[in-house]
TORKE-713871 format. One record per residue (C-alpha): x, y, z. Coordinates in Angstrom, 2 decimals. Example, Ala and Ser with C-alpha at 12.3 -4.5 7.8 and 13.67 -1.06 7.14 Angstrom:
2
12.30/-4.50/7.80
13.67/-1.06/7.14
***
This chain:
209
100.55/88.85/121.59
103.78/90.43/122.85
106.79/91.66/120.87
110.22/92.83/121.96
110.93/96.56/121.67
113.96/97.56/119.57
116.03/100.64/120.35
116.85/103.36/117.79
120.11/101.57/116.91
118.31/98.38/115.98
119.23/96.36/119.08
116.77/94.39/121.22
115.83/95.73/124.64
114.35/94.03/127.68
111.01/95.77/127.14
107.97/94.13/125.61
104.73/95.61/124.29
101.39/94.05/123.58
99.81/93.85/120.16
96.09/94.07/120.84
94.32/90.82/119.96
91.31/92.82/118.75
93.52/94.13/115.94
96.47/91.85/115.29
94.90/88.48/116.11
91.60/88.72/114.23
90.64/86.62/111.22
91.46/88.96/108.29
88.56/89.96/106.06
89.84/89.86/102.49
86.74/91.47/101.01
87.00/94.47/103.34
90.65/94.90/102.31
89.69/94.74/98.64
86.92/97.31/99.10
89.20/99.74/100.90
92.14/99.39/98.51
89.79/99.82/95.55
88.40/102.99/97.15
91.88/104.38/97.88
93.17/103.73/94.38
90.02/105.12/92.76
90.16/108.30/94.86
93.74/108.89/93.67
92.60/109.23/90.07
92.34/112.84/88.89
89.63/112.34/86.31
90.72/115.44/84.34
90.92/113.70/80.97
88.90/115.38/78.23
88.30/115.14/74.48
86.45/117.31/71.99
83.20/116.11/70.50
81.76/117.34/67.22
80.17/120.30/69.01
83.56/121.40/70.39
85.81/121.44/67.29
85.98/124.44/64.96
84.59/124.65/61.44
81.70/122.82/59.87
79.31/125.71/59.44
78.11/124.32/56.14
78.14/121.14/54.08
81.67/120.32/52.85
80.29/119.67/49.32
76.96/119.45/47.58
74.52/116.65/48.34
74.30/115.04/44.90
76.34/114.59/41.77
79.82/114.04/43.25
79.71/110.25/43.42
80.71/110.37/47.10
78.69/109.69/50.19
76.71/112.68/51.41
78.29/114.66/54.24
76.59/117.19/56.47
79.57/118.71/58.32
83.36/118.57/58.41
83.14/118.26/62.19
81.85/114.67/61.91
84.21/112.07/63.49
85.10/110.40/60.15
86.80/113.61/58.94
90.32/114.69/59.84
90.02/117.27/62.60
86.49/116.16/63.45
85.14/115.45/66.92
85.80/112.22/68.77
83.01/109.69/69.31
82.31/108.71/72.94
85.58/110.25/74.15
86.33/110.64/77.89
85.25/113.78/79.74
86.08/115.07/83.25
84.50/112.95/85.95
85.11/111.76/89.49
86.19/108.19/90.16
85.75/108.43/93.94
84.26/105.41/95.69
83.09/105.63/99.27
82.88/102.84/101.83
81.47/102.77/105.40
83.80/103.78/108.24
83.36/100.41/109.94
84.44/98.58/106.80
87.49/100.85/106.46
88.45/100.17/110.09
87.98/96.42/109.58
90.18/96.58/106.50
93.00/98.29/108.40
92.77/95.76/111.24
92.78/92.91/108.72
95.86/94.27/106.95
97.73/94.55/110.27
96.60/91.04/111.24
98.20/89.68/108.07
101.49/91.39/108.92
101.34/90.00/112.46
100.78/86.48/111.10
103.82/86.88/108.86
105.85/88.30/111.79
106.43/91.48/109.84
105.62/93.82/112.75
108.55/95.61/114.43
108.26/97.98/117.40
111.02/100.50/118.14
111.41/103.01/120.92
110.24/106.54/120.20
113.03/108.53/118.60
113.47/111.78/116.70
116.16/113.62/114.77
117.24/117.23/115.29
117.81/117.42/111.55
117.32/115.06/108.59
119.71/112.10/108.90
119.33/109.66/106.02
122.37/107.69/107.18
120.87/107.10/110.65
117.58/105.92/109.14
119.40/103.64/106.71
121.50/102.16/109.53
118.33/101.40/111.52
116.70/99.66/108.55
119.85/97.63/107.92
119.99/96.58/111.58
116.36/95.41/111.28
117.20/93.52/108.08
114.69/95.58/106.08
117.09/97.57/103.90
116.07/97.46/100.24
112.57/96.24/101.08
109.31/98.16/101.16
108.84/99.51/104.68
106.10/101.49/106.41
107.30/103.54/109.41
104.61/104.78/111.80
105.70/107.60/114.10
104.05/108.51/117.40
103.75/112.19/116.42
104.45/114.54/113.54
108.16/114.09/112.78
109.21/116.04/109.66
112.90/115.17/110.13
112.15/111.44/110.17
110.05/111.90/107.04
112.89/113.77/105.30
115.43/111.20/106.48
113.47/108.42/104.76
112.47/110.42/101.69
115.48/109.36/99.61
115.35/105.71/100.67
113.71/103.45/98.13
110.46/101.83/99.24
110.26/103.58/102.64
107.06/105.39/103.61
106.56/107.38/106.83
103.13/108.06/108.31
102.03/109.68/111.54
100.55/107.13/114.00
96.96/106.42/112.93
96.99/108.17/109.54
98.13/105.10/107.58
95.82/103.38/105.11
95.11/99.75/104.30
96.98/100.22/101.02
100.07/101.51/102.88
100.15/98.36/105.01
99.46/95.87/102.23
102.17/97.17/99.90
104.79/97.22/102.68
106.95/94.19/103.39
107.47/95.28/107.02
105.60/97.67/109.31
107.75/99.49/111.87
105.87/101.05/114.78
107.28/103.58/117.16
106.15/102.53/120.63
103.89/105.58/120.97
102.34/104.94/117.54
101.47/101.36/118.53
99.77/102.61/121.69
97.60/104.96/119.61
96.73/102.22/117.15
95.77/99.87/120.00
93.60/102.60/121.46
91.86/103.76/118.28
91.49/100.57/116.20
91.16/98.25/119.17
87.79/99.63/120.25
***
């Protein structure tokens, strides 16, 4: 599968690049995508929530009132959950939500996500470019030329480009990742995936094995 390369101004060039069939033309595996997205979302959870049980709250060193003769139900401690200020029953405590999956399944999920974008013709390849300083206007002009302004976009750069990242930081729905560091979730939530030519070459090399 070949696509036309776009220049940094958003205009078509005479160059074409190949989208590796072993990545972009496979039959997507929905279950692998689900497993990877579930793992990514679970690993983002902090798990720092905490509540106090009856052994954690203060007070309750003795019975709140005598056992018999009051006409009320017997009570052993004011720290019991039915009392104001008592401990909470079965409340959440710090824990990890992390879910691991095999590396091969993760790689299959990323290939499947890219294959879906290729089917939908939502893959764009641009020439490698960089900015000497953050230029939000230049990035916005490129997205408008590609008819992706206002949509969720994933931009994959061929190398670490902090100025491109900063240029897209204030643009709604635009995420920038360095070449192969993107995740399945990044691809699936994006309407369009924009590859720099060098980033596509790395993806073909690494995921196309």
